[in-house]
Each structure stands twice: as structure tokens, then as C-alpha cells.
C-alpha positions in Angstrom: 113.5 -37.3 105.5 115.8 -39.7 103.7 115.4 -41.4 100.4 114.4 -44.7 102.0 111.7 -43.0 104.1 109.7 -42.7 100.9 109.3 -46.4 100.8 108.2 -47.0 104.4 104.7 -48.1 104.9 102.7 -45.1 106.0 100.0 -45.5 108.5 96.5 -45.1 107.3 94.5 -42.3 108.9 92.1 -43.6 111.5 88.6 -44.3 110.3 86.0 -41.6 111.1 83.9 -42.1 114.1 80.5 -40.9 115.3 77.1 -40.9 113.7 78.4 -40.1 110.2 80.7 -43.1 110.3 77.9 -45.3 111.4 75.7 -44.1 108.6 78.4 -44.5 106.0 79.0 -48.1 107.1 75.3 -48.9 106.9 75.0 -47.3 103.4 78.0 -49.5 102.3 76.1 -52.6 103.6 73.2 -51.7 101.3 75.3 -53.1 98.4 76.1 -56.4 100.2 75.3 -59.5 98.2 73.5 -61.0 101.2 69.8 -59.8 101.4 69.8 -60.3 105.2 72.6 -57.8 105.5 70.8 -55.3 103.2 67.6 -55.8 105.1 69.3 -55.1 108.5 71.0 -52.0 107.1 67.7 -50.7 105.8 66.1 -51.2 109.2 68.9 -49.6 111.1 69.1 -46.6 108.7 65.3 -46.1 109.1 65.7 -46.0 112.8 68.1 -43.1 112.5 65.2 -41.1 110.9 66.2 -37.5 109.9 69.9 -38.1 110.7 69.9 -40.6 107.8 68.6 -38.2 105.2 71.8 -38.5 103.1 71.1 -42.2 102.7 67.9 -41.5 100.6 69.5 -42.1 97.2 71.0 -45.5 98.2 67.6 -46.5 99.7 65.8 -45.5 96.5 68.0 -47.9 94.6 66.8 -50.8 96.8 63.2 -50.2 96.3 63.6 -52.4 93.2 65.8 -55.0 94.9 65.3 -58.6 93.8 64.5 -59.5 97.4 61.0 -58.4 98.3 61.7 -58.0 102.0 64.6 -55.7 101.2 62.3 -53.6 98.9 59.8 -53.2 101.7 62.5 -52.4 104.3 64.0 -49.7 102.0 60.5 -48.2 101.4 59.8 -48.2 105.1 63.2 -46.6 105.9 62.5 -43.9 103.3 59.1 -43.3 104.8 60.6 -42.9 108.3 63.2 -40.5 107.1 60.8 -38.4 105.1 58.2 -38.2 108.0 61.0 -37.2 110.4 62.1 -34.5 108.0 58.5 -33.2 107.5 57.9 -32.9 111.3 61.0 -30.7 111.6 59.5 -28.1 109.3 
């Protein structure tokens, strides 16, 4: 490795793939300024049920969202996740 190799643009690692990557992308959308994007993310996370258990803290924050539809969608997603976890016990 030469001196100038230090200044070459390094390639970024590829983004993760699979269900964890999908969930991470959806959790990031929960902070979007557009309520429609947040609403859609809540619904999609809820559909993942127990696989989305790690999204619970982010959904809890949205239960007091300024948009009422987002509040309801976050609460419903939490309910779907918790029910799915309960049925696994």
C-alpha cells in the first residue's frame, strides 16, 4: 500500500439484506416528517408481528404522534407484535 492509496475513495460495505435490514429501514421511516410514510411503516411493521419485536421502543414513541392516524397505527402494530409474542409462550 502506497502513500496515495490512503486517499483513494474506499468502497462502502454493502447494506445488510434480509428481514433485519427490512425492519431497520422501516424503523428509520418512523421518524419521517411525512405522516403517510410513518403510517405505512407502522402498518408494515405490525404485519411482521413477532419478528418486529425490536421495533417496540420506536413504536411507543409514535403513540403520542401529532397525527392521530399514526398514533392508532403505532398502537395497533404494538398490539399485533405483543399478541404474536404472547402466543409463542
